[in-house]
MARGU-642860 format. One record per residue: residue number from 0; residue in three letters; x, y, z of N, C-alpha, C in turn. Coordinates in nm, 4 decimals. Example, Ala and Ser with C-alpha at 12.3 -4.5 7.8 and 13.67 -1.06 7.14 Angstrom:
num:0; residuo:ALA; neast:1.3190; nnorth:-0.5690; nup:0.7800; caeast:1.2300; canorth:-0.4500; caup:0.7800; ceast:1.3200; cnorth:-0.3300; cup:0.7800
num:1; residuo:SER; neast:1.2850; nnorth:-0.2250; nup:0.7080; caeast:1.3670; canorth:-0.1060; caup:0.7140; ceast:1.2900; cnorth:0.0030; cup:0.7870
This chain:
num:0; residuo:UNK; neast:0.4048; nnorth:-0.1206; nup:3.5828; caeast:0.3141; canorth:-0.1174; caup:3.4694; ceast:0.2073; cnorth:-0.0128; cup:3.4946
num:1; residuo:UNK; neast:0.1989; nnorth:0.0850; nup:3.4084; caeast:0.1073; canorth:0.1968; caup:3.4246; ceast:-0.0319; cnorth:0.1597; cup:3.3737
num:2; residuo:UNK; neast:-0.1325; nnorth:0.1808; nup:3.4580; caeast:-0.2707; canorth:0.1564; caup:3.4156; ceast:-0.3250; cnorth:0.2850; cup:3.3527
num:3; residuo:UNK; neast:-0.3905; nnorth:0.2701; nup:3.2393; caeast:-0.4469; canorth:0.3862; caup:3.1723; ceast:-0.5840; cnorth:0.4177; cup:3.2292
num:4; residuo:UNK; neast:-0.6158; nnorth:0.5449; nup:3.2393; caeast:-0.7491; canorth:0.5845; caup:3.2824; ceast:-0.8477; cnorth:0.5590; cup:3.1686
num:5; residuo:UNK; neast:-0.9751; nnorth:0.5603; nup:3.2019; caeast:-1.0777; canorth:0.5408; caup:3.0992; ceast:-1.0673; cnorth:0.6496; cup:2.9929
num:6; residuo:UNK; neast:-1.0361; nnorth:0.7712; nup:3.0363; caeast:-1.0221; canorth:0.8821; caup:2.9412; ceast:-0.9080; cnorth:0.8550; cup:2.8434
num:7; residuo:UNK; neast:-0.7942; nnorth:0.8064; nup:2.8950; caeast:-0.6792; canorth:0.7762; caup:2.8086; ceast:-0.7120; cnorth:0.6617; cup:2.7127
num:8; residuo:UNK; neast:-0.7823; nnorth:0.5601; nup:2.7626; caeast:-0.8220; canorth:0.4482; caup:2.6774; ceast:-0.9159; cnorth:0.4965; cup:2.5674
num:9; residuo:UNK; neast:-1.0122; nnorth:0.5827; nup:2.6042; caeast:-1.1068; canorth:0.6371; caup:2.5059; ceast:-1.0326; cnorth:0.7169; cup:2.3988
num:10; residuo:UNK; neast:-0.9318; nnorth:0.7943; nup:2.4410; caeast:-0.8547; canorth:0.8738; caup:2.3448; ceast:-0.7785; cnorth:0.7833; cup:2.2482
num:11; residuo:UNK; neast:-0.7254; nnorth:0.6723; nup:2.2973; caeast:-0.6550; canorth:0.5782; caup:2.2095; ceast:-0.7524; cnorth:0.5155; cup:2.1093
num:12; residuo:UNK; neast:-0.8716; nnorth:0.4797; nup:2.1559; caeast:-0.9719; canorth:0.4230; caup:2.0652; ceast:-1.0152; cnorth:0.5296; cup:1.9643
num:13; residuo:UNK; neast:-1.0341; nnorth:0.6536; nup:2.0101; caeast:-1.0680; canorth:0.7629; caup:1.9175; ceast:-0.9608; cnorth:0.7760; cup:1.8091
num:14; residuo:UNK; neast:-0.8360; nnorth:0.7610; nup:1.8481; caeast:-0.7252; canorth:0.7740; caup:1.7540; ceast:-0.7267; cnorth:0.6616; cup:1.6496
num:15; residuo:UNK; neast:-0.7556; nnorth:0.5389; nup:1.6911; caeast:-0.7604; canorth:0.4280; caup:1.5942; ceast:-0.8822; cnorth:0.4436; cup:1.5030
num:16; residuo:UNK; neast:-0.9932; nnorth:0.4944; nup:1.5574; caeast:-1.1129; canorth:0.5200; caup:1.4754; ceast:-1.0802; cnorth:0.6243; cup:1.3684
num:17; residuo:UNK; neast:-1.0067; nnorth:0.7267; nup:1.4077; caeast:-0.9668; canorth:0.8313; caup:1.3122; ceast:-0.8843; cnorth:0.7719; cup:1.1981
num:18; residuo:UNK; neast:-0.7956; nnorth:0.6785; nup:1.2307; caeast:-0.7148; canorth:0.6126; caup:1.1273; ceast:-0.8035; cnorth:0.5291; cup:1.0344
num:19; residuo:UNK; neast:-0.9014; nnorth:0.4608; nup:1.0912; caeast:-0.9938; canorth:0.3826; caup:1.0083; ceast:-1.0700; cnorth:0.4757; cup:0.9136
num:20; residuo:UNK; neast:-1.1161; nnorth:0.5879; nup:0.9652; caeast:-1.1885; canorth:0.6850; caup:0.8819; ceast:-1.1007; cnorth:0.7357; cup:0.7685
num:21; residuo:UNK; neast:-0.9733; nnorth:0.7636; nup:0.7979; caeast:-0.8812; canorth:0.8135; caup:0.6952; ceast:-0.8672; cnorth:0.7147; cup:0.5796
num:22; residuo:UNK; neast:-0.8876; nnorth:0.5873; nup:0.6085; caeast:-0.8787; canorth:0.4835; caup:0.5055; ceast:-1.0155; cnorth:0.4480; cup:0.4474
num:23; residuo:UNK; neast:-1.1173; nnorth:0.5291; nup:0.4772; caeast:-1.2483; canorth:0.5121; caup:0.4165; ceast:-1.3429; cnorth:0.4186; cup:0.4880
num:24; residuo:UNK; neast:-1.3043; nnorth:0.3662; nup:0.6030; caeast:-1.3884; canorth:0.2719; caup:0.6757; ceast:-1.4951; cnorth:0.3446; cup:0.7574
num:25; residuo:UNK; neast:-1.6113; nnorth:0.2831; nup:0.7690; caeast:-1.7183; canorth:0.3317; caup:0.8550; ceast:-1.7227; cnorth:0.2445; cup:0.9794
num:26; residuo:UNK; neast:-1.7340; nnorth:0.3066; nup:1.0942; caeast:-1.7317; canorth:0.2335; caup:1.2205; ceast:-1.8624; cnorth:0.1595; cup:1.2437
num:27; residuo:UNK; neast:-1.8528; nnorth:0.0294; nup:1.2717; caeast:-1.9705; canorth:-0.0512; caup:1.3038; ceast:-1.9882; cnorth:-0.0656; cup:1.4545
num:28; residuo:UNK; neast:-1.8776; nnorth:-0.0813; nup:1.5250; caeast:-1.8821; canorth:-0.0902; caup:1.6712; ceast:-1.7489; cnorth:-0.0415; cup:1.7266
num:29; residuo:UNK; neast:-1.7530; nnorth:0.0066; nup:1.8516; caeast:-1.6325; canorth:0.0602; caup:1.9141; ceast:-1.6452; cnorth:0.0587; cup:2.0648
num:30; residuo:UNK; neast:-1.5320; nnorth:0.0485; nup:2.1314; caeast:-1.5299; canorth:0.0607; caup:2.2773; ceast:-1.5465; cnorth:0.2068; cup:2.3135
num:31; residuo:UNK; neast:-1.6042; nnorth:0.2318; nup:2.4292; caeast:-1.6192; canorth:0.3660; caup:2.4866; ceast:-1.6995; cnorth:0.4603; cup:2.3979
num:32; residuo:UNK; neast:-1.7901; nnorth:0.4069; nup:2.3180; caeast:-1.8709; canorth:0.4921; caup:2.2313; ceast:-2.0030; cnorth:0.5286; cup:2.2961
num:33; residuo:UNK; neast:-2.0572; nnorth:0.6417; nup:2.2562; caeast:-2.1883; canorth:0.6838; caup:2.3070; ceast:-2.3010; cnorth:0.6207; cup:2.2259
num:34; residuo:UNK; neast:-2.2820; nnorth:0.6097; nup:2.0963; caeast:-2.3923; canorth:0.5710; caup:2.0085; ceast:-2.3773; cnorth:0.4331; cup:1.9479
num:35; residuo:UNK; neast:-2.2569; nnorth:0.3811; nup:1.9407; caeast:-2.2340; canorth:0.2498; caup:1.8796; ceast:-2.2109; cnorth:0.1452; cup:1.9874
num:36; residuo:UNK; neast:-2.2489; nnorth:0.0216; nup:1.9599; caeast:-2.2253; canorth:-0.0843; caup:2.0585; ceast:-2.0769; cnorth:-0.1199; cup:2.0675
num:37; residuo:UNK; neast:-2.0392; nnorth:-0.1782; nup:2.1798; caeast:-1.9017; canorth:-0.2266; caup:2.1949; ceast:-1.8844; cnorth:-0.3509; cup:2.1079
num:38; residuo:UNK; neast:-1.7670; nnorth:-0.3686; nup:2.0470; caeast:-1.7467; canorth:-0.4863; caup:1.9624; ceast:-1.7421; cnorth:-0.6148; cup:2.0451
num:39; residuo:UNK; neast:-1.7909; nnorth:-0.7217; nup:1.9864; caeast:-1.7811; canorth:-0.8510; caup:2.0535; ceast:-1.6385; cnorth:-0.9025; cup:2.0371
num:40; residuo:UNK; neast:-1.5914; nnorth:-0.9817; nup:2.1317; caeast:-1.4542; canorth:-1.0347; caup:2.1196; ceast:-1.4381; cnorth:-1.1182; cup:1.9923
num:41; residuo:UNK; neast:-1.3185; nnorth:-1.1151; nup:1.9370; caeast:-1.2860; canorth:-1.1924; caup:1.8167; ceast:-1.1861; cnorth:-1.2995; cup:1.8585
num:42; residuo:UNK; neast:-1.2242; nnorth:-1.4249; nup:1.8467; caeast:-1.1356; canorth:-1.5337; caup:1.8861; ceast:-1.0893; cnorth:-1.5222; cup:2.0301
num:43; residuo:UNK; neast:-1.1786; nnorth:-1.4864; nup:2.1199; caeast:-1.1504; canorth:-1.4685; caup:2.2636; ceast:-1.0642; cnorth:-1.3465; cup:2.2954
num:44; residuo:UNK; neast:-1.0388; nnorth:-1.2619; nup:2.1978; caeast:-0.9590; canorth:-1.1413; caup:2.2217; ceast:-1.0471; cnorth:-1.0177; cup:2.2109
num:45; residuo:UNK; neast:-1.0274; nnorth:-0.9253; nup:2.3051; caeast:-1.0982; canorth:-0.7978; caup:2.2983; ceast:-1.0400; cnorth:-0.7143; cup:2.1856
num:46; residuo:UNK; neast:-1.1275; nnorth:-0.6460; nup:2.1133; caeast:-1.0847; canorth:-0.5527; caup:2.0091; ceast:-1.1458; cnorth:-0.4168; cup:2.0409
num:47; residuo:UNK; neast:-1.0863; nnorth:-0.3113; nup:1.9876; caeast:-1.1326; canorth:-0.1764; caup:2.0195; ceast:-1.2365; cnorth:-0.1241; cup:1.9215
num:48; residuo:UNK; neast:-1.2300; nnorth:-0.1705; nup:1.7964; caeast:-1.3239; canorth:-0.1207; caup:1.6962; ceast:-1.3380; cnorth:-0.2212; cup:1.5825
num:49; residuo:UNK; neast:-1.4549; nnorth:-0.2187; nup:1.5200; caeast:-1.4778; canorth:-0.2952; caup:1.3980; ceast:-1.5381; cnorth:-0.1973; cup:1.2977
num:50; residuo:UNK; neast:-1.4843; nnorth:-0.2004; nup:1.1763; caeast:-1.5287; canorth:-0.1055; caup:1.0738; ceast:-1.5433; cnorth:-0.1781; cup:0.9403
num:51; residuo:UNK; neast:-1.6112; nnorth:-0.1100; nup:0.8473; caeast:-1.6397; canorth:-0.1716; caup:0.7181; ceast:-1.6168; cnorth:-0.0702; cup:0.6061
num:52; residuo:UNK; neast:-1.5602; nnorth:-0.1183; nup:0.4964; caeast:-1.5454; canorth:-0.0384; caup:0.3743; ceast:-1.5872; cnorth:-0.1286; cup:0.2592
num:53; residuo:UNK; neast:-1.7001; nnorth:-0.0980; nup:0.1968; caeast:-1.7609; canorth:-0.1836; caup:0.0948; ceast:-1.7778; cnorth:-0.3233; cup:0.1537
num:54; residuo:UNK; neast:-1.7061; nnorth:-0.4243; nup:0.1003; caeast:-1.7189; canorth:-0.5588; caup:0.1571; ceast:-1.6019; cnorth:-0.5954; cup:0.2488
num:55; residuo:UNK; neast:-1.5115; nnorth:-0.5001; nup:0.2693; caeast:-1.3948; canorth:-0.5262; caup:0.3542; ceast:-1.4269; cnorth:-0.4923; cup:0.4999
num:56; residuo:UNK; neast:-1.3745; nnorth:-0.5746; nup:0.5892; caeast:-1.3906; canorth:-0.5522; caup:0.7325; ceast:-1.2529; cnorth:-0.5247; cup:0.7924
num:57; residuo:UNK; neast:-1.2491; nnorth:-0.4296; nup:0.8839; caeast:-1.1252; canorth:-0.3985; caup:0.9546; ceast:-1.1499; cnorth:-0.4084; cup:1.1044
num:58; residuo:UNK; neast:-1.0475; nnorth:-0.4555; nup:1.1746; caeast:-1.0498; canorth:-0.4595; caup:1.3203; ceast:-0.9440; cnorth:-0.3617; cup:1.3680
num:59; residuo:UNK; neast:-0.9788; nnorth:-0.2794; nup:1.4647; caeast:-0.8823; canorth:-0.1858; caup:1.5217; ceast:-0.8498; cnorth:-0.2252; cup:1.6648
num:60; residuo:UNK; neast:-0.7211; nnorth:-0.2324; nup:1.6946; caeast:-0.6775; canorth:-0.2557; caup:1.8324; ceast:-0.5698; cnorth:-0.1539; cup:1.8668
num:61; residuo:UNK; neast:-0.5632; nnorth:-0.1189; nup:1.9930; caeast:-0.4583; canorth:-0.0286; caup:2.0397; ceast:-0.3724; cnorth:-0.1052; cup:2.1396
num:62; residuo:UNK; neast:-0.2428; nnorth:-0.0818; nup:2.1330; caeast:-0.1497; canorth:-0.1502; caup:2.2211; ceast:-0.0664; cnorth:-0.0488; cup:2.2980
num:63; residuo:UNK; neast:-0.0371; nnorth:-0.0818; nup:2.4211; caeast:0.0550; canorth:-0.0004; caup:2.5005; ceast:0.1952; cnorth:-0.0574; cup:2.4825
num:64; residuo:UNK; neast:0.2933; nnorth:0.0152; nup:2.5307; caeast:0.4308; canorth:-0.0328; caup:2.5232; ceast:0.4450; cnorth:-0.1653; cup:2.5990
num:65; residuo:UNK; neast:0.3755; nnorth:-0.1780; nup:2.7138; caeast:0.3815; canorth:-0.3017; caup:2.7926; ceast:0.3215; cnorth:-0.4183; cup:2.7136
num:66; residuo:UNK; neast:0.2117; nnorth:-0.3939; nup:2.6425; caeast:0.1471; canorth:-0.5006; caup:2.5650; ceast:0.2368; cnorth:-0.5484; cup:2.4504
num:67; residuo:UNK; neast:0.3214; nnorth:-0.4602; nup:2.3985; caeast:0.4147; canorth:-0.5006; caup:2.2929; ceast:0.5187; cnorth:-0.6002; cup:2.3445
num:68; residuo:UNK; neast:0.5382; nnorth:-0.6047; nup:2.4755; caeast:0.6318; canorth:-0.6996; caup:2.5365; ceast:0.5663; cnorth:-0.8326; cup:2.5712
num:69; residuo:UNK; neast:0.4352; nnorth:-0.8434; nup:2.5558; caeast:0.3622; canorth:-0.9654; caup:2.5915; ceast:0.3962; cnorth:-1.0771; cup:2.4930
num:70; residuo:UNK; neast:0.4455; nnorth:-1.1916; nup:2.5428; caeast:0.4807; canorth:-1.3014; caup:2.4515; ceast:0.3597; cnorth:-1.3596; cup:2.3767
num:71; residuo:UNK; neast:0.2392; nnorth:-1.3381; nup:2.4284; caeast:0.1185; canorth:-1.3893; caup:2.3620; ceast:0.0670; cnorth:-1.2962; cup:2.2522
num:72; residuo:UNK; neast:0.1307; nnorth:-1.1809; nup:2.2347; caeast:0.0833; canorth:-1.0842; caup:2.1350; ceast:0.0896; cnorth:-1.1401; cup:1.9931
num:73; residuo:UNK; neast:0.1941; nnorth:-1.2124; nup:1.9596; caeast:0.2080; canorth:-1.2703; caup:1.8250; ceast:0.0876; cnorth:-1.3598; cup:1.7953
num:74; residuo:UNK; neast:0.0524; nnorth:-1.4456; nup:1.8910; caeast:-0.0628; canorth:-1.5349; caup:1.8733; ceast:-0.1904; cnorth:-1.4541; cup:1.8519
num:75; residuo:UNK; neast:-0.2073; nnorth:-1.3489; nup:1.9313; caeast:-0.3257; canorth:-1.2637; caup:1.9186; ceast:-0.3333; cnorth:-1.2026; cup:1.7785
num:76; residuo:UNK; neast:-0.2219; nnorth:-1.1489; nup:1.7285; caeast:-0.2207; canorth:-1.0865; caup:1.5958; ceast:-0.2537; cnorth:-1.1886; cup:1.4870
num:77; residuo:UNK; neast:-0.1967; nnorth:-1.3078; nup:1.4986; caeast:-0.2227; canorth:-1.4120; caup:1.3978; ceast:-0.3694; cnorth:-1.4512; cup:1.3982
num:78; residuo:UNK; neast:-0.4259; nnorth:-1.4732; nup:1.5165; caeast:-0.5669; canorth:-1.5132; caup:1.5251; ceast:-0.6576; cnorth:-1.4028; cup:1.4711
num:79; residuo:UNK; neast:-0.6300; nnorth:-1.2783; nup:1.5070; caeast:-0.7150; canorth:-1.1682; caup:1.4587; ceast:-0.7068; cnorth:-1.1519; cup:1.3072
num:80; residuo:UNK; neast:-0.5890; nnorth:-1.1706; nup:1.2485; caeast:-0.5783; canorth:-1.1551; caup:1.1028; ceast:-0.6399; cnorth:-1.2732; cup:1.0285
num:81; residuo:UNK; neast:-0.6475; nnorth:-1.3877; nup:1.0921; caeast:-0.7057; canorth:-1.5047; caup:1.0261; ceast:-0.8570; cnorth:-1.5133; cup:1.0454
num:82; residuo:UNK; neast:-0.9131; nnorth:-1.4275; nup:1.1297; caeast:-1.0575; canorth:-1.4301; caup:1.1516; ceast:-1.1292; cnorth:-1.3852; cup:1.0246
num:83; residuo:UNK; neast:-1.2455; nnorth:-1.4418; nup:1.0037; caeast:-1.3250; canorth:-1.4067; caup:0.8861; ceast:-1.4648; cnorth:-1.3687; cup:0.9315
num:84; residuo:UNK; neast:-1.5151; nnorth:-1.2567; nup:0.8822; caeast:-1.6503; canorth:-1.2168; caup:0.9194; ceast:-1.7537; cnorth:-1.3168; cup:0.8669
num:85; residuo:UNK; neast:-1.8645; nnorth:-1.3248; nup:0.9384; caeast:-1.9707; canorth:-1.4180; caup:0.8978; ceast:-2.0278; cnorth:-1.3835; cup:0.7605
num:86; residuo:UNK; neast:-2.0416; nnorth:-1.2534; nup:0.7325; caeast:-2.1065; canorth:-1.2097; caup:0.6087; ceast:-2.0231; cnorth:-1.2391; cup:0.4844
num:87; residuo:UNK; neast:-1.8909; nnorth:-1.2272; nup:0.4964; caeast:-1.8068; canorth:-1.2458; caup:0.3781; ceast:-1.6911; cnorth:-1.3382; cup:0.4108
num:88; residuo:UNK; neast:-1.6368; nnorth:-1.4010; nup:0.3105; caeast:-1.5242; canorth:-1.4903; caup:0.3308; ceast:-1.3909; cnorth:-1.4184; cup:0.3297
num:89; residuo:UNK; neast:-1.3944; nnorth:-1.2871; nup:0.3126; caeast:-1.2703; canorth:-1.2110; caup:0.3046; ceast:-1.2003; cnorth:-1.2057; cup:0.4397
num:90; residuo:UNK; neast:-1.0685; nnorth:-1.2046; nup:0.4363; caeast:-0.9939; canorth:-1.1842; caup:0.5596; ceast:-1.0058; cnorth:-1.0384; cup:0.6001
num:91; residuo:UNK; neast:-0.9833; nnorth:-1.0139; nup:0.7270; caeast:-0.9930; canorth:-0.8782; caup:0.7776; ceast:-0.8580; cnorth:-0.8081; cup:0.7670
num:92; residuo:UNK; neast:-0.8620; nnorth:-0.6755; nup:0.7724; caeast:-0.7413; canorth:-0.5960; caup:0.7865; ceast:-0.7349; cnorth:-0.5554; cup:0.9322
num:93; residuo:UNK; neast:-0.6202; nnorth:-0.5726; nup:0.9924; caeast:-0.6031; canorth:-0.5398; caup:1.1332; ceast:-0.5252; cnorth:-0.4095; cup:1.1448
num:94; residuo:UNK; neast:-0.5902; nnorth:-0.3070; nup:1.1987; caeast:-0.5247; canorth:-0.1795; caup:1.2253; ceast:-0.4724; cnorth:-0.1855; cup:1.3680
num:95; residuo:UNK; neast:-0.3408; nnorth:-0.1772; nup:1.3836; caeast:-0.2782; canorth:-0.1866; caup:1.5149; ceast:-0.2211; cnorth:-0.0505; cup:1.5504
num:96; residuo:UNK; neast:-0.2784; nnorth:0.0128; nup:1.6504; caeast:-0.2313; canorth:0.1430; caup:1.6954; ceast:-0.1327; cnorth:0.1284; cup:1.8092
num:97; residuo:UNK; neast:-0.0164; nnorth:0.1894; nup:1.7941; caeast:0.0881; canorth:0.1832; caup:1.8975; ceast:0.1352; cnorth:0.3248; cup:1.9301
num:98; residuo:UNK; neast:0.1871; nnorth:0.3452; nup:2.0515; caeast:0.2412; canorth:0.4774; caup:2.0858; ceast:0.3562; cnorth:0.5144; cup:1.9925
num:99; residuo:UNK; neast:0.3719; nnorth:0.6429; nup:1.9682; caeast:0.4750; canorth:0.6931; caup:1.8766; ceast:0.6137; cnorth:0.6404; cup:1.9134
num:100; residuo:UNK; neast:0.6452; nnorth:0.6395; nup:2.0444; caeast:0.7792; canorth:0.5970; caup:2.0860; ceast:0.7977; cnorth:0.4454; cup:2.0816
num:101; residuo:UNK; neast:0.6952; nnorth:0.3696; nup:2.0417; caeast:0.7060; canorth:0.2231; caup:2.0358; ceast:0.6980; cnorth:0.1695; cup:1.8930
num:102; residuo:UNK; neast:0.7002; nnorth:0.2574; nup:1.7944; caeast:0.6797; canorth:0.2137; caup:1.6559; ceast:0.7928; cnorth:0.1210; cup:1.6079
num:103; residuo:UNK; neast:0.9148; nnorth:0.1450; nup:1.6499; caeast:1.0264; canorth:0.0584; caup:1.6075; ceast:1.0096; cnorth:-0.0809; cup:1.6665
num:104; residuo:UNK; neast:0.9748; nnorth:-0.0874; nup:1.7944; caeast:0.9523; canorth:-0.2165; caup:1.8593; ceast:0.8394; cnorth:-0.2919; cup:1.7881
num:105; residuo:UNK; neast:0.7322; nnorth:-0.2210; nup:1.7517; caeast:0.6186; canorth:-0.2834; caup:1.6830; ceast:0.6599; cnorth:-0.3346; cup:1.5446
num:106; residuo:UNK; neast:0.7404; nnorth:-0.2569; nup:1.4729; caeast:0.7886; canorth:-0.3006; caup:1.3411; ceast:0.8748; cnorth:-0.4260; cup:1.3513
num:107; residuo:UNK; neast:0.9592; nnorth:-0.4327; nup:1.4525; caeast:1.0422; canorth:-0.5514; caup:1.4733; ceast:0.9554; cnorth:-0.6727; cup:1.5033
num:108; residuo:UNK; neast:0.8511; nnorth:-0.6516; nup:1.5824; caeast:0.7589; canorth:-0.7598; caup:1.6156; ceast:0.6886; cnorth:-0.8104; cup:1.4899
num:109; residuo:UNK; neast:0.6419; nnorth:-0.7179; nup:1.4052; caeast:0.5728; canorth:-0.7566; caup:1.2820; ceast:0.6674; cnorth:-0.8274; cup:1.1855
num:110; residuo:UNK; neast:0.7951; nnorth:-0.7911; nup:1.1893; caeast:0.8929; canorth:-0.8545; caup:1.0997; ceast:0.9073; cnorth:-1.0036; cup:1.1288
num:111; residuo:UNK; neast:0.8711; nnorth:-1.0452; nup:1.2486; caeast:0.8824; canorth:-1.1874; caup:1.2841; ceast:0.7630; cnorth:-1.2693; cup:1.2333
num:112; residuo:UNK; neast:0.6610; nnorth:-1.2017; nup:1.1795; caeast:0.5435; canorth:-1.2712; caup:1.1265; ceast:0.5660; cnorth:-1.3119; cup:0.9809
num:113; residuo:UNK; neast:0.4900; nnorth:-1.4109; nup:0.9352; caeast:0.4994; canorth:-1.4508; caup:0.7948; ceast:0.4381; cnorth:-1.3421; cup:0.7051
num:114; residuo:UNK; neast:0.4756; nnorth:-1.3430; nup:0.5772; caeast:0.4316; canorth:-1.2386; caup:0.4839; ceast:0.2797; cnorth:-1.2313; cup:0.4721
num:115; residuo:UNK; neast:0.2141; nnorth:-1.3460; nup:0.4693; caeast:0.0681; canorth:-1.3505; caup:0.4553; ceast:0.0010; cnorth:-1.2785; cup:0.5727
num:116; residuo:UNK; neast:0.0425; nnorth:-1.3087; nup:0.6927; caeast:-0.0144; canorth:-1.2436; caup:0.8117; ceast:0.0185; cnorth:-1.0950; cup:0.8114
num:117; residuo:UNK; neast:0.1442; nnorth:-1.0620; nup:0.7839; caeast:0.1883; canorth:-0.9223; caup:0.7853; ceast:0.1129; cnorth:-0.8379; cup:0.6823
num:118; residuo:UNK; neast:0.0740; nnorth:-0.8994; nup:0.5712; caeast:0.0038; canorth:-0.8244; caup:0.4668; ceast:-0.1354; cnorth:-0.7792; cup:0.5102
num:119; residuo:UNK; neast:-0.1877; nnorth:-0.8361; nup:0.6175; caeast:-0.3206; canorth:-0.7987; caup:0.6665; ceast:-0.3149; cnorth:-0.7087; cup:0.7894
num:120; residuo:UNK; neast:-0.1951; nnorth:-0.6585; nup:0.8217; caeast:-0.1781; canorth:-0.5720; caup:0.9383; ceast:-0.1309; cnorth:-0.4353; cup:0.8931
num:121; residuo:UNK; neast:-0.1990; nnorth:-0.3329; nup:0.9410; caeast:-0.1598; canorth:-0.1941; caup:0.9137; ceast:-0.1209; cnorth:-0.1323; cup:1.0475
num:122; residuo:UNK; neast:0.0043; nnorth:-0.0962; nup:1.0592; caeast:0.0564; canorth:-0.0372; caup:1.1824; ceast:0.0385; cnorth:0.1139; cup:1.1764
num:123; residuo:UNK; neast:-0.0217; nnorth:0.1714; nup:1.2802; caeast:-0.0419; canorth:0.3163; caup:1.2848; ceast:0.0055; cnorth:0.3688; cup:1.4201
num:124; residuo:UNK; neast:0.0576; nnorth:0.4910; nup:1.4196; caeast:0.0998; canorth:0.5519; caup:1.5458; ceast:-0.0171; cnorth:0.6265; cup:1.6071
num:125; residuo:UNK; neast:-0.0239; nnorth:0.6214; nup:1.7384; caeast:-0.1288; canorth:0.6902; caup:1.8119; ceast:-0.0739; cnorth:0.8196; cup:1.8685
num:126; residuo:UNK; neast:-0.1607; nnorth:0.9155; nup:1.8811; caeast:-0.1262; canorth:1.0427; caup:1.9439; ceast:-0.0797; cnorth:1.0143; cup:2.0858
num:127; residuo:UNK; neast:0.0332; nnorth:1.0705; nup:2.1242; caeast:0.0805; canorth:1.0551; caup:2.2621; ceast:-0.0140; cnorth:1.1312; cup:2.3527
num:128; residuo:UNK; neast:-0.0628; nnorth:1.0644; nup:2.4569; caeast:-0.1609; canorth:1.1280; caup:2.5447; ceast:-0.1044; cnorth:1.2464; cup:2.6215
num:129; residuo:UNK; neast:0.0284; nnorth:1.2635; nup:2.6245; caeast:0.0890; canorth:1.3725; caup:2.6992; ceast:0.1155; cnorth:1.4970; cup:2.6151
num:130; residuo:UNK; neast:0.0883; nnorth:1.4900; nup:2.4855; caeast:0.1174; canorth:1.6061; caup:2.4021; ceast:-0.0025; cnorth:1.6406; cup:2.3139
num:131; residuo:UNK; neast:-0.0188; nnorth:1.7682; nup:2.2911; caeast:-0.1249; canorth:1.8109; caup:2.2011; ceast:-0.0738; cnorth:1.7960; cup:2.0580
num:132; residuo:UNK; neast:-0.1635; nnorth:1.7917; nup:1.9572; caeast:-0.1175; canorth:1.7773; caup:1.8189; ceast:-0.0201; cnorth:1.8873; cup:1.7773
num:133; residuo:UNK; neast:-0.0463; nnorth:2.0116; nup:1.8230; caeast:0.0406; canorth:2.1227; caup:1.7843; ceast:0.1819; cnorth:2.1017; cup:1.8381
num:134; residuo:UNK; neast:0.1923; nnorth:2.0633; nup:1.9661; caeast:0.3239; canorth:2.0428; caup:2.0263; ceast:0.3925; cnorth:1.9230; cup:1.9632
num:135; residuo:UNK; neast:0.3159; nnorth:1.8205; nup:1.9315; caeast:0.3731; canorth:1.7010; caup:1.8697; ceast:0.4374; cnorth:1.7336; cup:1.7358
num:136; residuo:UNK; neast:0.3724; nnorth:1.8173; nup:1.6571; caeast:0.4283; canorth:1.8550; caup:1.5275; ceast:0.5545; cnorth:1.9364; cup:1.5448
num:137; residuo:UNK; neast:0.5575; nnorth:2.0265; nup:1.6421; caeast:0.6745; canorth:2.1111; caup:1.6630; ceast:0.7924; cnorth:2.0297; cup:1.7129
num:138; residuo:UNK; neast:0.7671; nnorth:1.9358; nup:1.8039; caeast:0.8785; canorth:1.8614; caup:1.8623; ceast:0.9399; cnorth:1.7627; cup:1.7616
num:139; residuo:UNK; neast:0.8648; nnorth:1.7238; nup:1.6602; caeast:0.9178; canorth:1.6323; caup:1.5605; ceast:0.9705; cnorth:1.7070; cup:1.4376
num:140; residuo:UNK; neast:0.9378; nnorth:1.8377; nup:1.4290; caeast:0.9657; canorth:1.9122; caup:1.3087; ceast:1.1050; cnorth:1.9556; cup:1.2957
């Protein structure tokens, strides 16, 4: 099991933050940030980012290929999607960032969830830490 360096973890969190921004969310808290506080755990689970768009709240988490094999991951996803912010009664949207080469495994995992839970999860691919954006586009093109 490969341990990620702090730099690699920060890059993964940066990538999930970028996805939240693309969907119009403003970051309220994030791990490895200079100016924003780290998010508090949600239901005893660490999260990488919390963001807000109007009255909607989103939670961002990043997963490694090893974490996708964790049997407790389903429970974590269900608990995070069922969490409700104190300010509003709305359910949260969970942005789940996974490595590009693990997207099929992540989709299969999400397929095992009920429709209600799955409707609150947005699966996004993360930039592979071993390739630059330019090389990534060429190798997939």
